[in-house]
C-alpha positions, 0 to 999 in steps of 0.5 A: 129573180125580182130583176128578171122581172122588172126587165121582162115588162120593159123589153115586152114594151120595147118590140111594141114599139119596134113593131108599130114603128115597122109596120106603120112606115109614114107616108112620104111627108114632102111638099110635093102633091107630084112625086116624080122619081123614077121607080114610083108607081101606081094601082089604080081600080076602074069602074065603067058607066055608061050616062045613065049610070048603068055599070059597063066594065071593071078593070085596072090601071097601073101607072109607073115612071120609067125614063125621060125623053125630049121633046120641043127642045125640051126635057119630058119624062116618060109615064107609062099607064097600063090598062087591064080592061075587061072588053080590052088591054093596053099600054100608053105613053104619055109625058110631063114635067115638072116645074117649081110652079106645077106639072106641064104635059105636051101635046101632040095634037094627033095623038091627044085624048081629044084628037077623035073628038073632032070631026074632020071639017074641022081638021085643016084649021086649029091651033093650039098650045103647045104644053097645058098646066096640070097642076099648080104647086102647091095648090090652094082652094080655090085656086083657078087656072086655065088648062088648055084651049084649041082654036078652030077658023071655021069659014073665016069665024075663029071659036074656041074649038074645046076649051079647059079650065080647072079649079081647087075646089076644096081639101078632103079628107080620103081613105086609102090602103097603105101599109096593109091597112087603110090610113086616111089622108088630105087631098086637094079636090080639082075640078077640071071642066071643058067645052067642046064646041063643033057648031056655031049652031049649036050649043058647046058640050060640056064635060067635067072631071073632078081628081085629088091628089095629095102631099107626098103620095100624087094623084089619088082618085080621077072621076068624071066624064071619059072624053076629058079622062081620055084626055089626061091620058094623052090618049082614047081610051075609055069609049066616049059618053061614058063616065069613070072611076079610078080609085087608087089600090096600092103605090110605091112612092121613092 
């Protein structure tokens, strides 16, 4: 009887330990800030506000990576975003490739999220790079880079029509849902700033978006001007002159 009483506490402790491991698996600890395996998916809750901060609509965005393709004679992966908002539902494919130094996105001028911002008078004489760097890997605080530039020739005068720059501002602590619980993680906060110049006689319009990337997970939050978030989505998704918040609700990373 004494032997049984001695063994029972040990078995109970082992059972509790196994249960804890089963219900609290660790987040992927790789050094990858943009995991790109096919089958990875991210579900985001979405809120949209007007320029005065008044609520416009809500919904969800589902992002997943599913296959590969060739663009500009180079291999890219396909990213599908499915949006379900109060006013509409849509699905959009965009593309990216991973290299040792970061994440690169190809640009199709007529399908990209900035093209609708260009007046008809400027659509004949523009030039741009065919891909942009969305993310440096690994990110570091105070890191900066030029993301994207569109140059326009107007009346024989060259000027920057659209320019996007990035800066890694900080390493923040965020709380995200994970395995039916909440977990605190660290994520690099990146500020993307854009200048849109449509006339030489008017000051440029400024946009800003903040994004958070976590090691082993990827993008966990996007917040800022809809026009610039549309640029990164590769399509005109959210209404112009609104503010958007996309926050991670669930995810799976292989």
